[in-house]
C-alpha positions as CSV (number, residue, x, y, z in Angstrom):
1,M,0.0,0.1,0.1
2,S,1.6,3.4,-1.1
3,G,0.8,7.1,0.2
4,S,2.0,10.2,-0.7
5,F,2.6,13.8,0.4
6,S,2.8,17.0,-1.4
7,H,4.3,20.5,0.0
8,E,4.7,24.1,-1.6
9,V,7.0,26.1,0.7
10,S,8.1,29.7,0.0
11,I,10.2,32.6,1.4
12,D,10.6,36.2,0.6
13,L,14.1,37.3,0.4
14,P,15.2,40.9,0.0
15,V,17.5,40.0,-2.8
16,A,17.4,40.2,-6.6
17,P,15.7,37.4,-8.4
18,A,18.8,36.7,-10.5
19,V,21.1,36.2,-7.5
20,V,18.7,33.4,-6.2
21,W,18.1,31.8,-9.5
22,N,21.9,31.4,-9.8
23,I,22.0,29.1,-6.9
24,V,18.4,27.5,-7.1
25,G,18.7,27.0,-11.0
26,D,22.0,25.2,-10.6
27,Y,21.8,21.7,-8.9
28,G,25.6,21.9,-8.5
29,R,24.9,24.8,-5.7
30,D,22.4,22.3,-3.9
31,P,24.9,21.2,-1.2
32,D,25.4,24.7,-0.3
33,W,21.9,25.2,0.8
34,R,20.2,21.8,1.2
35,R,21.2,19.5,4.1
36,G,22.3,16.0,3.5
37,V,22.4,16.1,-0.2
38,R,24.9,15.1,-2.7
39,M,24.2,16.2,-6.4
40,R,25.5,15.7,-9.8
41,H,23.8,16.9,-12.9
42,E,24.3,16.7,-16.6
43,P,24.9,19.0,-18.3
44,A,26.7,21.2,-15.6
45,G,25.5,24.8,-14.9
46,L,22.1,26.3,-14.9
47,V,19.2,23.8,-15.5
48,Q,17.8,23.7,-19.2
49,E,15.3,21.4,-20.9
50,G,16.3,17.9,-20.4
51,T,18.9,18.3,-17.7
52,R,19.5,15.0,-15.7
53,T,20.0,15.1,-11.9
54,F,21.3,12.5,-9.8
55,E,20.7,13.0,-6.1
56,D,21.5,11.2,-3.0
57,L,19.6,12.4,-0.2
58,K,20.4,11.4,3.3
59,F,17.1,11.5,5.3
60,L,15.7,9.9,8.2
61,G,19.0,7.8,8.6
62,S,19.0,6.5,5.0
63,V,20.4,7.7,1.8
64,H,17.6,7.8,-0.9
65,R,18.7,8.2,-4.6
66,T,16.6,10.2,-7.2
67,V,17.3,10.2,-10.9
68,A,15.3,13.0,-12.5
69,R,14.8,14.9,-15.7
70,I,14.2,18.7,-15.8
71,A,11.5,20.3,-17.9
72,D,9.2,23.3,-18.5
73,V,12.2,25.5,-17.8
74,V,11.7,29.3,-18.0
75,P,15.1,30.7,-17.7
76,G,15.8,33.0,-14.6
77,R,12.3,32.0,-13.3
78,A,10.9,28.4,-12.8
79,F,11.4,24.4,-13.8
80,R,9.8,21.4,-13.1
81,F,11.4,18.1,-12.3
82,R,10.1,14.5,-12.4
83,S,11.9,11.4,-11.2
84,D,12.7,8.6,-13.7
85,D,10.4,6.2,-11.6
86,G,7.4,8.9,-11.3
87,A,7.7,8.8,-7.5
88,V,9.1,12.2,-7.2
89,E,8.1,15.4,-8.8
90,G,7.9,19.2,-8.1
91,F,9.3,22.5,-9.0
92,R,11.5,25.6,-8.2
93,R,10.3,29.0,-8.8
94,V,11.8,32.4,-8.3
95,E,9.3,35.2,-8.6
96,S,9.9,38.9,-8.5
97,T,8.7,40.9,-5.5
98,P,8.5,44.7,-4.8
99,G,11.2,44.1,-2.1
100,G,13.5,41.4,-4.1
101,C,12.0,38.0,-4.7
102,R,9.9,34.8,-3.5
103,V,11.4,31.4,-3.7
104,V,8.9,28.6,-4.0
105,L,9.6,25.0,-3.8
106,G,7.0,22.3,-4.7
107,I,7.3,18.6,-4.2
108,S,5.1,15.6,-4.4
109,V,6.3,12.1,-3.3
110,T,4.5,8.8,-3.5
111,M,6.1,6.1,-1.4
112,P,5.6,2.8,0.2
113,F,4.4,2.0,3.6
114,G,1.4,4.4,3.0
115,P,0.6,4.8,6.7
116,M,3.9,6.5,7.1
117,A,3.4,9.2,4.6
118,P,2.0,11.8,6.8
119,I,4.7,11.6,9.4
120,V,7.5,11.4,6.7
121,G,5.9,14.4,4.8
122,W,5.7,16.3,8.1
123,L,9.4,15.7,8.8
124,Y,10.6,16.5,5.0
125,R,8.4,19.8,5.1
126,R,10.6,20.7,8.4
127,E,13.7,19.8,6.4
128,V,12.8,22.0,3.3
129,R,12.1,25.0,5.7
130,G,15.5,24.6,7.3
131,N,16.7,24.4,3.7
132,L,15.1,27.7,2.8
133,R,16.7,29.2,5.8
134,R,19.9,28.0,4.6
135,L,19.4,29.7,1.3
136,A,18.5,32.8,3.0
137,A,21.8,32.8,4.9
138,L,23.7,32.0,1.8
139,V,22.5,35.0,-0.1
140,G,23.0,37.3,2.9
141,A,19.5,37.7,3.9
142,P,17.7,37.5,7.0
143,T,17.0,33.9,8.2
144,D,14.3,34.8,10.6
145,V,11.9,36.2,7.8
146,P,8.5,33.9,7.8
147,I,8.5,30.9,5.7
148,L,4.9,30.4,4.0
149,Q,3.2,27.1,3.4
150,A,0.3,26.9,0.6
């Protein structure tokens, strides 16, 4: 029996969108702001249509490997990703705001052990919130700004 969880989490940063895009749009920078991740992507650099990602994420004491492909790239603004097995999909988006930008991260995960999905989802959402705070620190923004949940 499988289960799933989905999250959309965002943070407003007083930083130019291009500065943030150069980090969230380049999977090679993920270890700078995402805890427990080792990442490789082809081709290197900013995402483009068809970029392949190879992620090893240490979460809940185990390493989870996800191989995905990037699609629907809007340079400087957004892209979507979907794992080869279809279990993980999501997006990253950087939106201009009057004071800087909003970073929006979305993810949907289908996993075995359905009854555990709500607990794992809650823990993962907490991890993503921490990642957004690390991203804020990386770009020199305050880390105590509210994190929004859709």
